[in-house]
N, C-alpha and C positions, 0 to 999 in steps of 0.2 A: 544946322541941318544934320540929321543923323542918317548915315548910309548903312543899310542892313545888307549883310552878305548871307547868301543861302547856299546850302550844299544840295546839288541836284539829287533827287531820289535815286537810289541804286536801281539800275535797270536789270531786267532778267530777260534772257533770250536763249535761243538754241545754240548749240556748239558751232563754232566757226574755226576755220583754219587759223592757226596761231594761238589758239586757246590752250593747247596741250601743256606746254611747259609752265604756263602760269597756273593752270589747274593743279598740276603736280606740286608746285611750290605752295599754293594756298592750302592744299590737302595736308601737307607736312606741317604747316603752321597751325592748322585747325585740329588735327588728330595726331599729335606727336607720338602717341603710344602705338599707332597703326599707320606709319608713313607708307607711301607708295613710291616706287622707283618709276622712272619714265618708261622703261621697257615693259614693266609689269602693267602699267596703265594702258600702254599700247595693246598688249596681248589680251587683257581682260575686258577692255572697253572698246577701243577703236577698231580692233580686228575681229570683234565678235560678229558673227553672221547676223545677229539680231539687232545690231547697233543702228539706231536712227538718230542723226544729229539733233533733231528737234526734241527728242526724249531726254537729252542731257541738258537740263536747264542750268544756265550759267549766270551768276550774279556778277555784274561789273560796276565798278565805281571809277569813272574815268577810264584809264587803261589798266586798272588793277582788278584782277579776279578776286572776289571776296566771298564766294560761296558757290555751291552747286548741289543739285539733286538729280539723280539719274533714274529715269523711268524706262523700262524695257518691256517689250512684249515679243512673242515668238513670230518671226518672219519665216523661219525654217523650223521644221519639227525636230524634237529630240529623238523621236523614233516613229517609224511609220509615217502617217500623214496628219497626226494630231497637232494642230497649232494652238491648242488650249485657248479657244477664242474668248473665254470669260476671264482669263488669268493674266495679271500683270505683276510686275515686281519693281521695287525700289531697292536696288542693291546697296546704295550709299547716299548720304547727303552730308554736307558740312557747311559751316559758316566760320569765316575768319574771326578770331577772337576780337579784333578791333572793330568788327561790324556787328557784334552781338548786342542784344538788348533793344533792337529796333523792329523786331517782328520779321526779320529777313528769312529766318529758317522756316517760319510758317508760310510765308509767301512762296518760297521755293518748293516746299512740299505740296502746297495747294496747286501750284502750276503743274507739277509733275503728276499729281492725281487727276487733275482736269484733263491733261493730255491723254492719260491712259483711259479715262472715262470716255473721251471723245473717240477713242478707238474701240469702244464697246467693252472695255475691261471693267467688270463689276466686282472683281475680287483681286485685291492687291496684297502681296506678301512682302514683308521686310524681314530678312533680305536673302531668303533661301533660294535665290535664282541659280539654276544650273543651265549651262555648264560653268559659267564664269562668275561665281560669287566671290566677293572680296572677303567677307566674314560670314559665318553661318547665320547670324542674327545680331541682335542688339546686346552688347555687354552693358547692362544697365548700371553696373557698379562703376565702370569707367566713364560712362556718358549719361549721368542722371538727368541732365537737362534735355537731352534727346529723348530719353524715355518718357519724360513728362509731355513733351511736345507731341510725340507720336500717339500717346494715350489720348490727348486732347483732340486729336484728329480722327479718333475712332478706331485706332489699331488696338487689338486685343491679343494676349498671348495665345499661341497655338500649341507650342511645345518648347522644350528646352534642349539645347545641344551642348554637350560638354567637350571642351578641348582638354587633352591630356598630354603629359610629358613624362619621360623618365630619363635619368642619367644612364649612360652606357659605360661610364668610367669604371673599369674593373669588372665589367660584365663577363660572366661565363655561363655556358649552358647548364642549367640546374640538373643535378643528378636524376631527379625524378622525371624530368622531361626526356632526358636521354634514355632512361629505362623504358618509358612509355613509347618512345619512337621505336625502340628495338622490338618491343612486344608487338606493336602494330605491323612492323615490317615482317616479323615472323609469321603473322597471319595473312600476309600477302599484300599489304598496303605498300605503295611505292612513293617515296618522297624524292623529288628531283627538281633540277632546273628544267623548265620546259624547253623542248626543241621547237623549231618553227611550226611543225605540223600540230603540235599540242595547242597552239594559239587559237586554232579554230574552235576547239572545245572550250578553251578558257574564255574567250569572248562570248560564246554562246551561253556558258554557265553564268557569267556575270550579268548578261542582259536578261536572261529568262528568270533568274531567281533573285537578283539584287537590284536591277534597275538599269535603264538605258544609259544613264550618266556614267556608271562604273564601266560598262562595256566601252563607251566612247573614250573614257580616260585611259583605259588599257590600250586600246587600238591606237590612239593618237600619240601616246608617249613612246610606244614601241616603234611606230612609223617615224618618229622624230629622232630615233637612235638610242633610246634607253636600253642598256644591255639586258639580255635575258637572265643574267645571273642575279638580277634584282628581284627575281620571282622564285618562289618555291611552290610547286604544285604537288598534289597527292592524288593518286588513283587507287580505287578500292580493289579488292581481289578480283573483281570481274573485269577490271580495266576501265571502269567509268571514272571520269574526272570528278572528284568529290569535294575539292576545295583548293584554295590557294591563299597565299599571303605575299606581299611585295612592299617595296619602298621605292622612292624616287619617281613616282608616277605623275605627281602634280608639280608643274612649273620647274621641273628639273631639280627640285629640292631633295637632295639625297637623304637627309635626316627625317624627312616626312614619311611616316609609315602609312601603308594602305594604298589602295583598298584591299580588303581581307574578307573572305567569306568561306563558309562550309555549308554544304547542303543540309537542310533542316533535319532530315532523317538521320544524319550522321553526327549531329551535335550531341554532346555528352559522352562521346567516345574518347575524347582526348585529342582528336585530330586538330582542332582549332588551337589548342594550347601548344602542341608540337609545332605547327606551322608558324605561329607567332614567334616562338623562341628561335626557331631555325633562321628566320629573317633577322631577328635582333642579333643573332650570332654573326650573320653575314655583315650586318651594318657595322658591328664593332670591328670585324676583321678589315673593313674598309677604312677604319679610322674615325668612325662617327663617335662623337662625344655624347650624343643624346638622340632620342627618338621622340617624335611628337605627331599628333594629328589634331584636326579641328573639330571633328563631329562624331559624337555617339550619344545615345540616350544616357542621361546621368544614372538612371536606375535600371538600365537594360542588362540582359545577360552578358552582352559584349563588354559593357563597362565593368561588370564584376570580373570577367576574365582579365581585362587589362589591369585592374587593380591587383589581382593575384600575381601578375607579372611585373609589378613594381611601378606601374603608371599612377600618377596622381592628377586630379583635376586642377587645371591652372586657370581656366576661365569658363564661365557659363554664359551662353548666348540664348536669348529669347527670340524664337521665330514668331513674328507678329502678323496678324491678318486684319484687313479692313474690307468689309463687304457693304456694297450699296446696291440700290435698285437700278435697273437700266434706265 
């Protein structure tokens, strides 16, 4: 008599208490190029105001977590009262290497998409969710199998985001930048560390001209204790706040540059270049060995400015979108 043994099919369910540590470990096994620490997972996922345990689909084999796909929709608006009722996101998914080749990734993503669709979401983006995105999109070079799976499920490229880095070892403020700073100052532009009262204008400038997420990031990092000397602002001769640059705004990462913006009508004057370099100078003075950020358009004017300042593209992410009928 032959006795056959079978392995129970891996189950998928919503997040439960006790899953967190096992999810973090499974994530590290599954995406060693982009590991997550427990405190970062807590901040980006579990403490997100939009987190719904049922949206985090967890694959379990016995007591072992072998994969997950995270679906999220707005429960609280980014700004005003807009809950973006048609929009959903999948910020991440992964499958343990030992559990691949069995269709588990497809099952996880399908459940995540079905969950979003059940909440009326007909447009789903991977993975440009704000405020708590893990990565801007899919790095198809690092994760070609994931790219194929997402494409097979109807996700199509929306745009690309470039991550850039530059070394600060030996950095010094370029002579031409110092000269332009002095010229602008002679014309009445004032570059400075903001005082408390300046923050009202700074948050308003970021929110009105660059997006609610930048205003939120500035407000939250400063409320959490980020020192004001991480920011350089510029006022034009009339006293209007015309731009700013900063570092250390996201997740207390001191070497992470941004956000950074200049009013559209002031671009081409050199204000942006001066702001960028003044912050790099401060970063180097604090002992930073590098400066980096995750998100700019590969062919945008901002990307050109970064390249002239010595930044180089280190990764390219594709923001993907899937649209379905209600």
